[in-house]
N, C-alpha and C positions, 0 to 999 in steps of 0.2 A: 668342688662345692656341690653338694646335693641340693635337691629342690627345696628342702626345709630351711636351708641357709640363705636362700635368695632374699634380697630386700622385698618388702611387701608393698604392693600397690593396692590401696583401697579403692574399690569400684562401688560407688553409691548408685543404686538403681531404684527408680520410683515406680515404674510400671514394667510389666513383663517384656514388652516389645521394644524397650529402649535401653539396650545394653551398650557397652563400649564398642562393639562391632570391630571395625578395622583398626581401631586404636590398639587392640590387643595383639595385632600382628607385629607390633614393635616391642612387645613386652616379654619376649622369651627369657630374658635375664632376670625377670621379676616373678615373684609369687603373687598372683592376683587373688585378692580376698574380696568377694562380693557381699555387700550388705544391703538389705532392703528395709530401710527404716520405717516406711509406711506400712510394712507387714509386721511390725513389732520387733524387728531385729535391732540390736543396740550397736551404735558406733563404737569402735574400739578406742582405747586411749591413744593419744597422738604418738606416744613413744613406741607404740607397737607397729607403726606404719612409716614408710619412707616417702609417701606421697599419696595423692588421691585424684581420681577422675570422677566427676559428678555429672550424671546423665540427666536426660530430659523427662518430661511428663506433662500432662494437660492441666495440672493444678496451678494455682497462683501461689506465690511465695508467702503471702500473708493469710492464707487459709489455715491458720493455726488452730482454730476451733474445730474444723473438720478433720485436719491432719496435724495433731499436736506434735508429731515428730519433726515437723518442719522447723519449729522454733529451736529445738535442740540441734538440728542440723546446721542452722544458721550460726549458732553459737560455736559449734565445732569448727566450722569453716573460718570464722573470725580468728579463733585461736590457732588454727593451722597456718593462716597467713602470718600471724604474729610470730610463730615459731619458724617461719620461712620454709615450710614444707612445700614442695612443688605441688600445685593444684591446677587441674584443668577442668573447667566447668563448661558444659555444653547445653545450650538452650535453657531449660529450667535450671540446670546446674549453674549457668552463667548468671541467671537472675538471682538465684540464691546467694551466689558469691557476691554479687553487687550489693544485695540487701544486707548481707553480713558485714560489708564494709561501710555501711551507712548510707548507701545510695537509694534513691527512690525507684520503685518498680511499679509500673502502671499499665493500663490497657493502651495499646497503640491505636492508631486511627482505624484499624481493621486487621483481620488476619493476614499475615504475610506467609503464603504457602506456595511452594513450587520452586523451580530453578530460576535463579536470577543472579546478576553479578553482585559481588561485593568488591568495593575498592579498598585495597589494603595500603595504609599510609607508610608503613615501615618495612621495607624489604629486608632489612637486617634482623628483624625479630626472629629469634631462633625457632619458634614454634609455628607461627602463622605467616611469617615473611615470604614463604614460598608461594603464597597466593597472590603476591603483588605482581603487577599493579592492579589487576582485576581478574577474577575467576568466577565462573558460574558455579554457584553452590546451592544446596538445598536449604530452603527456609521453611520453618513450620512452627510459627509462634503467633500469639496474639498480644502478649505483653512485651514491653520494652523497658530498658533501664536507663537511669542517668549514669553518668560517669562517676565512679567512686573518687573521693578526694585523693589526690596525688597519683591517680592511675593515669596511664597513657592510653588514649584512644587509638586502636589499631585498624579499625575497619568501619565502613559505613555502606549503606545501600541507598537506592533512590528514595525508599520510604522510611528508612530508619537511620538516625544520626549515629548511634553507637551500636555497631554490630559486634565489636570485640574490644577487649581492653587487656592491659597487663599492669599488675602492681607487684613489683618484686618478682617472686617465683610463682605467682598466681596468674593464670590466664582465664578469661571468660569469653566464649564465643556464642552469640545468639543463634547463629546458623549451625549447620551440621557438616563439619569438615569430614566426618567419618562416613558420609553417605556413599552409596554405590547402588547398582541395580538390585543386588540381593537385599539391601536394607529397604529400599522403596517397595519392592515386591512383598516383603514381609509385612511392612506397615499397611499396605493396601489390602492385606488379608485380615486386618483387625477392624471390626465394625466401627469402633470409635474414630479411627483415623480416616477411614474411607468416608464416613459421614462428614468429618471436618473438611476433607478435600472437596467433596461435592458441593458443600455449602459455600466454599470460597471460590471454587474454579468452575463449577458446573460439572455435569456428568462427563461430558467429553474431555474437559480439561483434567479432571481427576484421573481418568483412565489413560491419559497421555503421559502421566508422570513417569511411568516405567520407560517409555521411549525417550523422554528427556533425560532420565538417569543414564541410559545407555550412551547418549550423546556426550554427556558431561563426565562420565566416569573416567576415561583415560587421563584427561588433564587433571581432574580432581585427585585421583590416586597419586599421580606423579608429583603433584605439588604439595600434597599433605603428608605423604609417607615420611619424608625426611624430618618434618617437624614433629611427628609422633615419635620418631626414633630419638630425636633430641630430647623431647620431654621424658622418655623412658630412661635415657642416660642420666638426666637430672635426678630422677627418682633413685636410680641405682647408686649414684654417687652419694646420696643422702642416707643410704642404708647402713 
């Protein structure tokens, strides 16, 4: 099988600094096709892809007047779930997925930024179960979502009731399971993200994020890599 014959994983990217990162380490058997809807790129027909990973961004899911492509993306995700395509949404991607499934998305009590534990309720979940019972992960969000109808809540944090969910072959994670030192250092080089971090954590706390990432990375990589590999196998099997 040559590269052109591999099943296609659609990677939806909203801002330049939030790509799939470590998720791609598990995707060697897939052809990854990146689309940037907010830059005017069109989402492909569902029949042309075997699954999708939907990444983050600072915008709100309902800012459709400012970002009209978000409305089309939500419709695309709703149809993807209906077709039982494997979907993994991260941060904004999880919020878009929840909204596409009819759930509310709203501002949380305040920004949740930095490394803190998530409690994972289903250790048998094939994608996120490796984080059970609790793992320090990277949080970087201001909005939260309600649990979509018929979805299973998979994770929570001290500040957020629903940190992750699953519905069929679709997963949404508000936190960043793909994080490591390299990702945090890259984000801290972006003015928008360092400003958010300083506003939430103070200057000292923001600049301590890389150190916290180094402490969390070994366990986070060990506990998330098998789930990413399982998700990639789901996509490959759908190709």
